[in-house]
DRENDOPA-200164 format. One line per field, with one value per residue (C-alpha): residue in one letter; x, y, z. Coordinates in steps of 0.05 Angstrom, whole numbers, plus 5000, padded with zeros to 4 digits. Each point is the difference from the previous one (the first is absolute). Last residue first. Layout:
<sites>
kolfi [A ...]
X [X ...]
Y [Y ...]
Z [Z ...]
</sites>
This chain:
<sites>
kolfi [X X X X X X X X X X X X X X X X X X X X X X X X X X X X X X X X X X X X X X X X X X X X X X X X X X X X X X X X X X X X X X X X X X X X X X X X X X X X X X X X X X X X X X X X X X X X X X X X X X X X X X X X X X X X X X X X X X X X X X X X X X X X X X X X X X X X X X X X X X X X X X X X X X X X X X X X X X X X X X X X X X X X X X X X X X X X X X X X X X X X X X X X X X X X X X X X X X X X X X X X X X X X X X X X X X X X X X X X X X X X X X X X X X X X X X X X X X X X X X X X X X X X X X X X X X X X X X X X X X X X X X X X X X X X X X X X X X X X X X X X X X X X X X X X X X X X X X X X X X X X X X X X X X X X X X X X X X X X X X X X X X X X X X X X X X X X X X X X X X X X X X X X X]
X [5315 5038 5023 4986 5054 4967 5020 4973 4999 5006 4959 5014 5067 5033 5038 4934 4978 4959 4992 5041 5034 5045 5029 5042 4992 4967 5058 5028 4932 4953 4939 4960 4934 4953 4955 4970 5002 5010 4960 5018 5011 4977 5033 4982 5043 5035 4960 5027 5035 5068 5039 4944 4987 4935 4996 5012 4926 4974 4940 4985 5004 4972 5012 4951 5008 4939 4972 4996 5050 5068 5046 5017 5033 5044 5047 5069 5021 5069 4978 4939 5014 4976 4942 5001 5033 4948 4946 4957 4931 4988 5053 5062 5025 5037 5020 5017 5003 4967 5044 5013 4983 4999 5050 5010 5063 5041 5063 5016 4972 5008 5058 4986 5045 4964 4964 5018 4947 4948 4942 4938 4959 4937 4997 4940 5037 5054 5054 5024 5063 5021 5072 5056 5074 5036 5073 4997 4982 5068 5010 4935 4940 4960 4938 4971 4930 4960 4931 4993 4939 4990 4961 4926 4974 4940 5041 4963 5063 5023 4955 4940 5019 4994 5054 4994 5029 4959 4992 4970 4957 4985 4932 4999 4960 5009 5015 4969 5008 5064 4990 5072 5031 4938 4989 5005 4953 5008 4959 5030 5008 5021 5045 5021 5066 5025 4951 5030 5009 5011 4925 4986 5045 4949 4949 5054 5018 4930 4991 4953 5056 5035 5067 4999 4990 5056 5051 4975 4998 5074 5014 4964 5031 5069 4983 4976 5063 5003 4938 4946 4970 4935 4979 5028 5046 5056 5052 5015 5065 5013 4958 4933 4986 4983 5071 5034 4971 5029 4980 5039 5008 5040 5062 5025 5058 4985 5060 4984 4963 4944 4966 5061 4989 5076 4996 5067 5029 5026 4950 4963 5019 5004 4933 4968 5032 4970 4934 4997 5021 4944 4986 4933 4984 4929 5002 5061 5076 5043 5040 5046 5001 5039 5011 5002 5007 4936 4963 5029 4975 4930 5000 5027 4942 4946 5032 5006 4927 4979 4953 4924 4993 4945 4943 4975 4933 4984 4936 4981 5037 4972 5048 5074 5056 5066 5021 5023 4996 5039 4965 5026 4968 5041 5075 5014 5064 5049 5058 5064 5048 5064 5039 5061 5004 5055 5011 4972 5005]
Y [2235 4987 5062 5074 5049 5049 5070 5030 5073 5067 5051 5056 4983 5068 4988 4981 5073 4992 4929 4937 4964 4939 5005 4938 5011 5066 5040 4942 4979 4943 5044 4983 4963 5028 4976 5055 4982 5072 5048 5029 5073 5071 5058 5044 5058 5007 5023 5059 5013 5012 4957 4949 4991 4961 4942 4987 4996 4944 5000 4931 4965 4930 4945 4946 4926 4958 4958 5054 5052 4972 5055 5020 4965 5057 4986 5018 5043 5032 5068 4998 5062 5050 4970 5005 4933 4967 5024 5058 5015 5061 5039 5037 4938 4993 4939 4979 4924 4985 4957 4925 4996 4928 4981 4962 5002 4956 5008 5054 4967 5045 4979 4990 5006 4990 5059 5066 5036 5055 4999 5038 5057 5039 5076 5012 4989 4953 4971 5030 4966 4942 4977 4980 5013 5025 4979 5002 5074 5031 4946 5022 4956 4957 4969 4931 4997 4952 5019 4962 4967 4973 4936 5002 4961 4954 4949 4959 4974 5066 5000 4992 5064 5044 5052 5061 5068 5062 5057 5068 5043 5072 5033 5076 5056 5074 5066 4985 5060 5016 5073 5016 4935 4970 4930 4937 4943 4925 4940 4931 4946 4928 4960 4928 4969 4929 4962 4938 4988 4932 4983 5062 4972 4945 5050 5031 4933 4973 5021 5054 5050 4947 5024 5061 4955 4954 5056 5014 4926 4995 5061 4970 4931 5033 5039 4942 4990 5076 4995 5049 5048 5039 5072 5031 4947 4989 4948 4949 4974 4934 4961 5021 4950 5052 5022 5066 5016 5022 5052 5022 5074 5016 5036 5066 5040 4967 4966 4965 5061 5021 5066 5043 5061 5013 5001 5014 4946 5001 4947 5034 5074 5001 4966 5048 5060 4979 4986 5071 5030 4963 5064 5023 5072 5005 4942 5033 5003 5041 4940 4981 4926 4975 4925 4980 4927 4983 5055 4977 4929 5026 5042 4940 4958 5050 5021 4926 4982 4961 4941 5004 5065 5048 5038 5066 5033 5073 5032 5074 5017 4942 4942 4987 4992 4995 4932 4931 5016 4956 4992 4944 4956 4971 4998 4986 4960 5026 4953 5023 4963 5040 5015 5044 5062 5017 5075 5059 5075]
Z [7929 4935 4963 4997 5021 5049 5021 5064 4980 5035 4962 5050 5033 5004 4935 4968 5006 4936 4977 5010 5057 5006 4929 4981 4925 4986 4972 4960 4973 5019 5008 5061 5007 5053 5057 5043 5075 5023 4957 4932 5015 4985 5035 5059 5023 5067 5059 5039 5065 4967 5048 5017 4925 4994 4952 4926 4985 4957 4954 4973 4932 4994 4949 5022 5012 5016 5057 5053 4978 4980 4976 4929 4942 4978 4941 4976 5058 5002 4974 5045 5041 4948 4962 4924 4987 5044 4953 5024 5026 5045 4962 5022 5037 5066 5041 5070 5011 5067 5045 5002 4926 4976 4946 4935 4957 5047 5041 5053 5063 5062 5045 5073 5061 5066 5031 5034 5040 4993 5049 4978 5028 4981 5013 4955 4936 4974 5044 5065 5025 5044 4992 4953 5007 4939 4995 4924 5002 4980 4948 4967 5009 4951 5030 4983 5029 5044 5027 5064 5032 5070 5004 5020 5060 4992 4962 4947 4966 4973 4940 5046 5037 4938 5004 5046 4981 5015 4951 5017 4953 5019 4987 5000 5030 4985 5033 5067 5046 5037 4981 4984 4976 4966 5025 4957 5020 4999 4976 5006 4948 5002 4954 5006 4981 4996 4956 4967 4926 4967 5000 4958 4947 4986 4973 4957 4968 4989 4928 4974 4986 4955 4970 5045 5061 4977 5011 5070 5016 4984 5043 5060 4991 4999 5063 5042 5043 5004 5043 4977 5051 5002 5018 4937 4970 5050 4979 5054 5030 5036 5050 5028 5055 5052 5015 4985 4932 4933 4949 4940 4989 4961 4975 5029 4971 4933 4968 4935 4976 4953 4983 5011 5044 5009 5076 5034 5045 5072 5021 5057 4996 4924 4992 5051 4964 4933 5034 5029 4932 4963 4959 5029 4981 5027 5050 5030 4990 5047 5023 5057 5015 5060 5005 5073 4985 5036 4962 4934 5014 5014 4937 4961 5024 4983 4933 4981 5016 5061 4985 5008 4963 5020 4966 5029 5007 5012 5027 4999 4936 4962 4987 4999 5050 4965 4974 5021 5074 5047 5067 5043 5053 5057 5006 4927 4990 4948 4985 4969 4954 4992 4937 4997 4957 4951 5003 4961 5009]
</sites>
């Protein structure tokens, strides 16, 4: 089944702290530690949208024989499309996020890079400095880039306990990471009150769902909530060979070290420049879990990924030209890209 979806811009506003785990809990048996994402991942957002739309997913898959059947049904129920598992697409079901604020002197849209934000008005300068960094790693470009970024997210941890069902005794302890969203006050004109923040996405809905009405829904783990609403029309940029990853780019390689050509998910990527870390760029690979299946009551598998904020150069080929997302599960919105055509800035 396949129909032509309609596009809607949606805004996701956290109502308090959020917990969005990047991977399954890890650590010694008695004490587990998690790592969290600052921006909602595609499976998290689409799961919430599917819940609001009343999408019913019936699957017998589990973490043992996982075949993506639950995500296939979710894509079909939301957008009316069948996943083909291509590693690049011009029409992801979910594209984004960009960040914007309601007041506080923060105008326009921002690109999230871990716990910091880059204004899209500075994106060409950012990419240009990225290229120059590899020409001269000891130059001042990367150091100056830090001044373009503003802090917007802060993580805090809490310790919890898991009780055994029968005996109600402590089975193990774990540390959960929560994220709160408060930009630097001095960047907003020195205000003492913080502006409200929205994660903005472009969502593709089937014709049957185009009358969707937004609302408050659970987002991520630990019963946290967010307000979903419709936003102003926005078209993602499709021109340019350079891009910044708005979502982690999912990849797979049979070997620990491999050329780009040997990495599944990077078929449309010519070069990876990495992500700004301190005053240098680093090519990083992270572990990323695909979230918890509420229907099957199991955690989906973990994959490797290039983190959000990674700068890449795309291949200028027919199949890659105009792509808005790359990598494994790009049709769902993983590997969403903010494309950049370099020029005067």
